[in-house]
C-alpha positions in Angstrom: 72.7 41.3 -6.8 70.7 43.2 -9.4 70.6 40.1 -11.7 69.3 38.0 -8.8 66.7 40.6 -7.8 65.6 40.8 -11.5 65.3 37.0 -11.6 63.2 37.0 -8.4 60.9 39.7 -9.8 60.5 37.7 -13.1 59.8 34.4 -11.2 57.3 36.1 -8.9 55.5 37.6 -12.0 55.5 34.1 -13.6 54.0 32.6 -10.4 51.4 35.3 -10.2 50.5 34.7 -13.8 50.2 31.0 -13.2 48.0 31.6 -10.2 45.8 34.0 -12.2 45.7 31.5 -15.0 44.7 28.7 -12.6 42.1 30.8 -10.9 40.6 31.6 -14.4 40.5 27.9 -15.3 39.0 27.1 -11.9 36.3 29.7 -12.2 35.5 28.6 -15.7 35.4 25.0 -14.6 33.1 25.8 -11.7 30.8 27.9 -13.9 30.6 25.2 -16.6 29.9 22.4 -14.1 27.5 24.3 -11.8 24.6 22.4 -13.1 26.3 19.1 -12.7 27.4 20.1 -9.2 23.8 20.9 -8.2 22.7 17.5 -9.6 25.4 15.8 -7.7 24.3 17.5 -4.5 20.7 16.4 -5.1 21.9 12.9 -5.7 24.0 13.0 -2.5 21.0 14.3 -0.6 18.9 11.5 -1.9 21.7 9.0 -1.0 21.8 10.5 2.5 18.0 10.0 2.7 18.4 6.4 1.6 21.2 5.8 4.1 18.9 7.2 6.8 16.5 4.3 6.1 17.2 0.9 7.7 19.9 -0.8 5.7 18.6 -4.3 6.5 15.8 -5.8 4.5 14.2 -9.2 5.3 15.1 -12.2 3.2 12.6 -14.7 2.1 12.7 -18.3 0.8 10.4 -19.6 -1.9 11.6 -23.2 -2.3 9.2 -24.7 0.2 5.8 -23.8 1.8 5.8 -21.3 4.6 5.3 -22.1 8.3 2.2 -21.0 10.0 3.2 -19.1 13.2 -0.2 -18.3 14.7 -3.7 -17.2 13.7 -6.8 -15.5 14.8 -10.0 -17.5 14.0 -12.1 -17.6 17.1 -12.3 -13.8 17.2 -14.4 -13.9 14.0 -16.6 -16.9 14.7 -19.2 -15.3 17.0 -20.0 -12.1 15.1 -23.6 -11.3 14.3 -22.7 -10.6 10.7 -20.7 -12.9 8.5 -17.6 -11.3 10.0 -15.3 -11.8 7.0 -12.0 -9.9 6.9 -11.4 -6.9 4.6 -7.6 -6.7 4.7 -4.7 -6.4 7.1 -1.8 -3.9 7.4 1.3 -4.0 9.5 2.2 -0.9 11.4 5.2 1.1 10.1 7.2 0.0 13.2 6.2 -3.6 12.9 4.9 -4.0 16.4 1.2 -4.6 15.6 -1.1 -5.6 12.8 -4.3 -3.7 11.9 -7.2 -5.8 10.6 -10.6 -4.7 9.3 -13.7 -6.9 9.3 -17.2 -6.6 7.9 -18.7 -6.1 11.4 -17.5 -2.5 11.5 -14.6 -3.2 13.9 -10.9 -2.4 13.5 -8.7 -4.8 15.5 -5.1 -4.5 16.5 -3.0 -7.6 17.1 0.3 -7.3 18.8 3.4 -9.0 17.3 3.9 -12.2 19.4 6.7 -11.6 22.0 8.6 -14.7 20.9 9.1 -13.3 17.5 11.2 -10.4 18.9 13.7 -13.0 20.0 13.7 -14.9 16.7 16.7 -14.5 14.4 16.0 -12.4 11.4 16.1 -15.5 9.2 15.5 -18.5 11.5 12.2 -19.1 13.2 12.8 -20.3 16.8 9.2 -21.1 17.7 6.2 -19.2 19.1 4.2 -20.0 22.2 1.2 -18.1 21.0 -1.1 -20.2 18.7 -4.3 -18.2 18.8 -4.1 -14.4 18.4 -6.3 -12.2 20.5 -6.8 -8.5 19.7 -5.2 -6.1 22.1 -7.5 -3.3 21.0 -10.9 -3.0 19.2 -12.1 0.2 17.6 -15.8 0.4 16.7 -17.0 2.4 13.7 -20.7 3.1 13.3 -21.2 1.3 10.0 -19.4 -0.7 7.4 -15.8 0.5 7.0 -14.8 1.7 3.6 -11.0 2.3 4.1 -8.4 2.6 6.7 -4.6 3.4 7.0 -1.8 3.9 9.5 -0.1 7.2 10.2 3.2 6.9 8.2 5.3 7.9 11.3 3.6 5.5 13.7 6.0 4.3 16.4 5.1 2.6 19.6 8.0 4.4 21.3 6.4 7.8 20.4 2.7 7.8 21.6 2.0 11.0 19.6 2.5 9.1 16.4 0.3 6.1 17.4 -2.5 7.0 15.1 -4.7 5.4 12.4 -7.4 6.8 10.2 -10.6 5.2 9.0 -13.7 6.1 7.0 -17.1 4.4 7.3 -20.6 4.6 5.8 -22.5 7.7 6.9 -19.7 9.0 9.1 -16.9 11.6 8.8 -13.3 10.5 8.6 -11.9 9.6 12.0 -8.3 9.7 13.4 -7.9 7.2 16.2 -5.4 6.8 19.0 -3.9 3.3 18.3 -2.7 3.0 21.9 -5.9 3.8 23.8 -8.5 3.3 21.1 -10.0 6.7 21.6 -11.1 9.2 19.0 -8.4 11.9 18.4 -9.8 14.0 15.6 -12.7 14.2 13.1 -12.6 15.5 9.6 -16.0 16.4 8.1 -16.9 16.7 4.4 -20.2 18.2 3.4 -22.2 17.7 0.2 -24.3 20.2 -1.7 -27.1 20.1 0.8 -24.8 20.5 3.8 -25.0 16.9 4.9 -22.0 15.0 6.2 -20.6 12.8 3.4 -18.4 9.8 4.0 -15.1 9.4 2.1 -14.8 6.3 0.0 -11.0 6.2 0.3 -8.2 7.8 2.3 -4.5 8.2 2.5 -2.1 10.1 4.7 0.9 11.9 3.1 4.4 10.5 3.9 5.2 13.6 6.0 2.0 13.0 8.0 0.7 16.5 7.4 -2.1 15.9 4.9 -5.1 13.6 4.8 -6.4 12.8 1.3 -10.0 11.7 1.1 -11.7 10.4 -2.1 -15.2 11.3 -3.1 -17.3 11.3 -6.2 -15.3 13.1 -8.9 -13.2 14.9 -6.3 -10.4 14.6 -3.7 -10.6 16.6 -0.5 -7.4 17.4 1.3 -7.4 18.1 5.1 -4.7 19.4 7.3 -4.0 16.7 9.9 -3.4 19.4 12.5 -6.7 21.1 11.8 -9.7 18.9 12.4 -13.2 20.0 11.4 -14.7 20.9 8.1 -12.0 23.1 6.6 -10.4 21.3 3.6 -9.3 21.9 0.0 -11.6 20.5 -2.6 -9.9 19.3 -5.8 -12.2 18.2 -8.6 -10.9 15.4 -10.7 -13.4 15.9 -13.6 -12.3 18.8 -15.9 -15.0 21.2 -17.1 -12.8 23.1 -19.7 -12.4 20.1 -22.0 -8.7 20.8 -22.3 -7.0 19.3 -19.2 -7.0 15.6 -18.1 -10.3 14.6 -16.7 -11.3 11.7 -14.4 -14.9 10.7 -13.5 -16.3 8.3 -11.0 -15.9 7.6 -7.3 -12.3 7.8 -6.1 -11.8 4.3 -4.9 -8.2 4.5 -3.7 -5.4 7.0 -3.2 -1.6 6.7 -3.0 1.2 9.3 -2.5 4.6 8.8 -4.0 7.0 8.6 -1.0 10.0 9.2 -3.2 8.4 12.2 -4.8 5.7 13.5 -2.4 4.6 16.2 -4.8 2.9 13.5 -6.9 -0.1 11.4 -5.9 -2.4 9.0 -7.7 -6.1 8.6 -7.4 -8.1 5.8 -9.0 -11.8 5.4 -9.7 -14.3 2.6 -10.1 -14.6 3.7 -13.8 -11.2 1.9 -14.5 -9.0 5.1 -14.6 -6.0 6.3 -12.6 -5.2 10.0 -12.4 -1.8 11.4 -11.5 -1.8 14.8 -9.8 0.8 17.2 -8.6 1.0 19.4 -5.5 0.4 21.9 -4.2 -2.9 22.5 -6.1 -3.7 19.0 -7.4 -3.1 19.8 -11.1 -3.9 16.7 -13.2 -0.8 15.4 -15.0 -2.3 12.5 -16.9 -5.0 9.9 -16.7 -4.1 6.2 -17.2 -6.5 3.7 -18.7 -6.1 -0.1 -19.2 -7.9 -2.0 -16.4 -10.8 -4.3 -17.1 -12.5 -3.5 -13.8 -12.8 -0.7 -11.3 -9.4 0.0 -9.7 -9.4 -0.9 -6.0 -5.7 -0.6 -4.9 -2.6 1.4 -5.7 1.0 1.3 -4.6 4.1 3.2 -5.6 7.5 1.4 -5.7 10.0 2.6 -3.0 12.1 4.4 -5.7 9.0 6.1 -7.1 9.6 5.1 -10.6 6.6 2.8 -11.1 3.0 2.5 -9.9 1.2 -0.8 -9.4 -2.5 -1.0 -9.7 -5.2 -3.7 -9.3 -8.9 -3.9 -9.8 -12.0 -5.8 -9.0 -13.0 -8.6 -11.4 -9.7 -7.9 -13.1 -7.2 -10.7 -13.5 -4.1 -8.5 -13.8 -2.0 -6.2 -11.7 -0.5 -3.5 -13.9 2.9 -1.9 -13.5 3.0 1.6 -14.9 6.2 3.3 -16.0 6.0 6.8 -14.6 9.0 7.9 -16.7 6.8 7.2 -19.8 3.2 7.8 -18.5 0.7 5.5 -20.1 3.2 2.7 -20.8 2.6 -0.6 -19.0 6.0 -2.2 -18.2 4.5 -5.6 -17.4 1.5 -7.4 -15.9 1.0 -9.9 -13.1 -1.8 -12.4 -13.3 -4.0 -13.3 -10.3 -7.5 -14.7 -9.8 -10.1 -12.0 -8.9 -13.6 -13.1 -9.6 -15.6 -10.8 -7.3 -16.0 -7.1 -6.6 -14.2 -7.4 -3.3 -11.0 -5.4 -2.8 -8.0 -7.8 -3.0 -4.9 -6.2 -1.6 -1.3 -6.6 -2.8 1.8 -5.4 -1.1 5.5 -4.8 -1.8 8.3 -5.9 0.5 10.4 -3.1 2.1 13.0 -3.3 -0.6 10.5 -3.2 -3.4 12.0 -6.4 -4.8 8.9 -8.7 -4.4 5.2 -8.1 -4.9 2.7 -10.3 -3.1 -1.0 -10.6 -3.7 -3.9 -12.7 -2.5 -6.7 -14.0 -4.7 -10.3 -15.4 -4.5 -9.0 -19.0 -4.6 -7.3 -18.7 -1.2 -3.7 -18.5 -2.6 -0.9 -16.0 -2.3 1.4 -15.3 -5.2 4.7 -13.6 -5.3 6.5 -12.0 -8.3 10.1 -10.8 -8.6 9.8 -7.2 -9.8 13.5 -7.1 -10.7 12.8 -9.4 -13.6 10.4 -6.8 -14.8 13.0 -4.1 -14.5 15.5 -6.1 -16.5 12.9 -6.8 -19.1 11.9 -3.1 -19.4 15.5 -2.2 -20.0 16.0 -4.8 -22.7 16.5 -3.7 -26.3 13.6 -5.6 -27.6 10.3 -3.6 -27.3 8.3 -6.7 -27.7 9.3 -7.8 -24.2 8.2 -4.7 -22.5 4.6 -5.9 -22.1 5.2 -9.4 -20.9 3.4 -11.1 -18.0 5.8 -11.7 -15.1 6.2 -15.4 -14.2 5.3 -16.4 -10.7 8.2 -16.7 -8.2 6.1 -18.4 -5.5 2.6 -19.6 -5.1 1.0 -21.2 -2.0 -2.5 -21.9 -0.8 -2.9 -20.4 2.7 -6.7 -20.3 3.2 -9.8 -22.3 2.3 -11.5 -19.1 1.4 -10.7 -15.8 -0.4 -7.3 -14.3 0.6 -8.2 -10.6 0.5 -5.3 -9.1 2.5 -1.6 -9.6 2.5 1.1 -7.5 4.2 4.9 -7.8 4.5 6.4 -7.2 7.9 8.9 -4.3 7.8 11.9 -6.0 9.4 11.1 -9.8 9.8 10.5 -12.4 7.1 6.9 -12.5 8.3 3.8 -12.3 6.1 0.3 -11.5 7.4 -2.8 -12.7 5.5 -6.5 -12.2 6.0 -9.3 -14.2 4.5 -13.1 -14.3 4.0 -15.7 -13.0 1.6 -19.5 -12.4 1.5 -21.3 -15.7 0.8 -24.8 -15.6 -0.5 -27.2 -18.4 0.4 -29.2 -19.7 -2.6 -32.8 -20.6 -1.7 -34.5 -23.1 -3.9 -38.3 -23.4 -4.4 -39.6 -26.8 -3.1 -43.2 -26.3 -4.3 -42.7 -29.2 -6.8 -42.4 -32.5 -4.9 -44.2 -35.3 -3.2 -47.3 -34.0 -1.3 -46.9 -36.6 1.3 -43.5 -35.2 2.4 -43.1 -34.2 6.0 -44.3 -30.6 6.6 -41.2 -29.7 8.5 -39.1 -30.5 5.5 -41.4 -28.6 3.1 -41.3 -25.5 5.3 -37.5 -25.5 5.5 -36.1 -24.2 2.1 -33.2 -26.3 0.8 -29.9 -24.6 0.5 -27.3 -24.8 -2.2 -24.0 -26.3 -0.9 -21.7 -23.5 0.0 -18.0 -23.3 -0.6 -15.7 -23.4 2.4 -15.8 -20.4 4.7 -12.8 -19.1 6.6 -12.6 -15.8 8.4 -9.1 -15.5 9.8 -5.9 -13.6 10.3 -2.7 -15.7 9.9 1.0 -15.0 10.4 3.4 -16.9 8.2 7.2 -17.3 8.6 8.8 -17.1 5.2 12.3 -18.3 5.9 14.2 -21.0 7.7 13.0 -22.9 10.8 15.1 -23.9 13.8 13.7 -27.4 14.3 15.7 -28.0 17.5 14.1 -24.9 19.1 10.6 -26.0 18.3 
């Protein structure tokens, strides 16, 4: 019995020792991998956020021309001004399209009811051929910029909001369901006069309104209308930090990293800034013309930028600020803002141009190129994946639908009439002809909004 008790005590001591030894190893292992564990948790949180997004992305075909579903042309024929379009943007929920025209009106077009019943890939026909706006919002003067509230959903009326800025007016927040004014955000200059913002953007969380002015960005709290705002100069006075001059022409916030936003100017520069104080991180230079449009990729790793009278869209690597991964060529021959857009997955980039065409590039080719071993390939121009003429005039706006293979385009530009002097000619000519100045033959004019189906068509259902 004594021998058995001694053996039991010895075995218990061995077990306790093994347990202590295992606990020490476990604690050491946990302490050594604490950093890795935190990184894993961050990655898992990011993955959860990604999973929370819709897992389905539209698919597109680029082997044949797209099918025109419907259009809006009559709406822009009887305007007092030239009535050309200035871009179009699908709402975040995909139920309506916002279009801006030179007549100072914002128009909302509802998604045709037949498209709700269409298969995600196969177009089954649409009874609507001519689109009519369901809502018109009138600004006082020419509209500089406009955007949707990022959380806009037709099933939640509190989020049915859009913002706009126009010449000589403060920034307005509109009810996209009723068309009524919801809030006003006023910026004042040095002589206490209301100053209009040249560009605007709402943060991904819907809490901040960024407005671009000359050499500064003003940040308003969406929930606090009025004149109270935070003024963030972009031009440095100490000569040490990054400095950006000129009128801020466009602003974009990185949805994947909301603490970083970009502001571009007509002086061909792009500034990257960090929250919460708007500290300048760096200034990017490389455009040939004033920058007019910015867009971050969904993963937040790259920034796309395009300018006026600039034939290239640049893709900036945010992991190596200042490095251009690749370029995309397009035709931009005027000072008009020509929009581009990314599909929901970030796989394809689409842009209009002044010749009336739309061009699509596969951005994944650029990613593979940037990861290649040869540094000579990192600055190549991406080949076109798809190109199609969709308008007889400038295609200034393009927008991918968030959950259908549907693309919206807008067209038009300012046309100047050239008057010629007829003082030299036959004196015996008819006086009526002499009094009427001759006009130079103008290029085709087309002011329209069009919806294009970018996948298969069910011929039997048509």
